[in-house]
N, C-alpha and C positions, 0 to 999 in steps of 0.2 A: 434538569435531566437527570435520568436515573441510571445513565449509560455509564459504565466503566471505561474510560478512554483508553485505558491501558491494555486491554484485549481485544485485538482485532478480530478474533474468533467469535467473542462476543458481539461486537459490534455487526459482524457480518449475520450473524444468527438473529439480531434484532430487526436488521432490514429485511431479510427473508421472511421472518415472521410478521412483517406488517407492521411492526411495534415502533420502529424509526422509518418516518416517510421522508424523501428527500425529493426535491424537484427533477424533471427528467434527465436533463444534462449532469446533475450530481448524482443522480442514481446510476447513470451510465459512467460515471467518472469513478465512483466508489466500486463499481463491481471491476473495472480495470484495475485498480489499485488492489483490491483482494487476489485477482489471478496474477499480478506481478509484483507482490511484495519486496522482492529483492531492489527492483528497479525504484521503488519508491523510497527504500531504503538509502538509496544512494544519490538519486535525485534532487536537484534545486525545485523550488515551486515553477520556475519559468520553464526548465527543462520539462518537468512533468506536464506542465500545461501544452508546451509545444508537442510533446509525444501524444497527447491526447486530443488536440486540436480544440484547445478549449482555450479562454483568456486566463491569465495569471492569478485574477480575481475570483474564479471559479475555485483554484486549489484551495486558496485562502477559505472561501466560504464552506467547502467540502470539510476541511479541518475543523471548522466552527461546528458546523452542522453535527458533525462526528462527538463532538463534546471535548476537543482539543482546543486549548488557548492559542494555537497558531501551528503554521505549517512545521514549524522545529518540531513542535511536541507530536505530532503526527508521524513525522519522519522518524523520531526516536522510537515510538511504538511499533511500527513497520520493522524498524532494524532489529528490535527484540523478536519480533514475529518471525522475520526471515530467518533470523540465527534458530530459532528454536525448530522451523521447518527443516532447515538445513542439517541440523544434529540428529533428524530422524533416520540416518541411515546412509545419507550420501556422502560419498568420499569428498575431500577438499577439491579433487581434480573434478568430479562431478559437477559440484557447485560453481567453479569457476567456468567449466564449459557451459552451464546453464546461463551464465552471464554474458558469456563471449563465444556464441557457438563457431565462430571462424579460428578460434584458438586451436593450435595443434595438440595432440596428446602427448604427453611426456614419457609415457610407458614404451 
């Protein structure tokens, strides 16, 4: 597979362009992960599966379909991706509130 699994943006572009095709449930799961990279970066395969209402094996299949050797590698790539997104102008407090909207502001 000619996909660089280190770049979540590249993987997303490959799916949008139709160069990487996934079965229906995996497509929906992939799109959810693209919209929620911080959650993926902090999740376990089981918690992600529960969050998305899919079996844990679907999370493992997604990781493999995206070119990763397993969920841990995919999670690491999402961790890097989420950190890059967070560094693009959001304060620490904004990032924490995005992860836990129930948290109170400390200002």
